[in-house]
C-alpha positions as CSV (number, residue, x, y, z in Angstrom):
1,M,-50.4,183.2,-2.7
2,A,-46.7,182.1,-3.0
3,L,-46.3,181.8,0.6
4,K,-49.4,179.0,0.7
5,Q,-48.3,177.0,-2.6
6,E,-44.4,177.2,-1.3
7,I,-45.8,175.8,2.4
8,E,-48.9,173.3,1.2
9,N,-45.4,172.0,-0.5
10,V,-43.8,171.1,3.3
11,C,-47.3,169.7,4.3
12,A,-50.4,169.4,2.7
13,E,-53.6,169.9,4.6
14,I,-54.2,174.0,5.1
15,N,-57.1,175.5,6.7
16,E,-56.6,178.2,7.6
17,Q,-54.3,181.6,7.3
18,V,-50.7,180.7,8.6
19,V,-49.5,183.2,11.0
20,D,-46.5,181.8,11.9
21,V,-45.0,179.4,9.6
22,A,-42.3,178.3,11.8
23,A,-44.5,177.3,14.1
24,Y,-47.3,175.6,11.2
25,V,-43.6,174.2,10.0
26,I,-42.9,172.1,13.0
27,Q,-47.0,171.0,13.5
28,C,-47.3,169.0,10.0
29,H,-44.1,167.1,11.7
30,D,-46.0,167.0,14.5
31,G,-43.5,168.5,16.8
32,D,-40.0,167.0,15.3
33,A,-38.9,169.6,14.4
34,K,-35.3,168.0,13.3
35,A,-38.1,166.9,11.2
36,A,-39.2,170.1,9.5
37,V,-35.8,171.0,9.1
38,E,-34.5,168.7,7.1
39,T,-38.4,169.1,4.8
40,L,-36.8,172.5,4.5
41,L,-32.8,171.5,4.2
42,D,-34.5,169.1,1.3
43,E,-36.8,172.3,0.1
44,I,-33.4,174.4,0.3
45,E,-31.6,172.1,-2.0
46,H,-34.4,171.3,-4.2
47,L,-34.4,175.4,-5.5
48,Q,-31.0,175.5,-6.3
49,Q,-31.5,172.9,-7.7
50,Q,-33.6,174.2,-10.6
51,L,-31.3,178.2,-9.8
52,S,-28.1,176.4,-11.0
53,V,-30.7,175.2,-14.1
54,A,-32.2,178.7,-14.8
55,V,-29.1,180.4,-14.9
56,A,-27.5,177.5,-17.8
57,A,-30.6,177.7,-19.9
58,M,-31.1,181.6,-19.3
59,G,-29.5,184.2,-21.8
60,R,-27.8,187.6,-21.1
61,G,-29.9,189.2,-22.8
62,F,-33.2,187.7,-21.4
63,T,-31.7,189.1,-17.6
64,R,-29.8,192.1,-19.4
65,G,-26.6,191.1,-17.7
66,W,-27.8,190.2,-14.1
67,I,-27.2,186.1,-12.7
68,P,-28.2,184.1,-10.1
69,N,-26.3,183.9,-7.1
70,G,-26.3,182.1,-4.6
71,E,-24.3,184.1,-2.1
72,R,-26.0,187.0,0.7
73,E,-24.7,189.6,0.3
């Protein structure tokens, strides 16, 4: 379900189960890989901003001391 919602953000016309997400995103951009990557980068930036707001808004007790980290480990 979450994958379908995320894919709808990139291309709203979903008619079937998506198996190859990368190919689907490129297809939604009429084969333009650069446009597909730009859209995905915009989505990443939006999610990073949302994460920053969530970190600023939530208390440490809510997450038992855990703090989201933008870096991959």
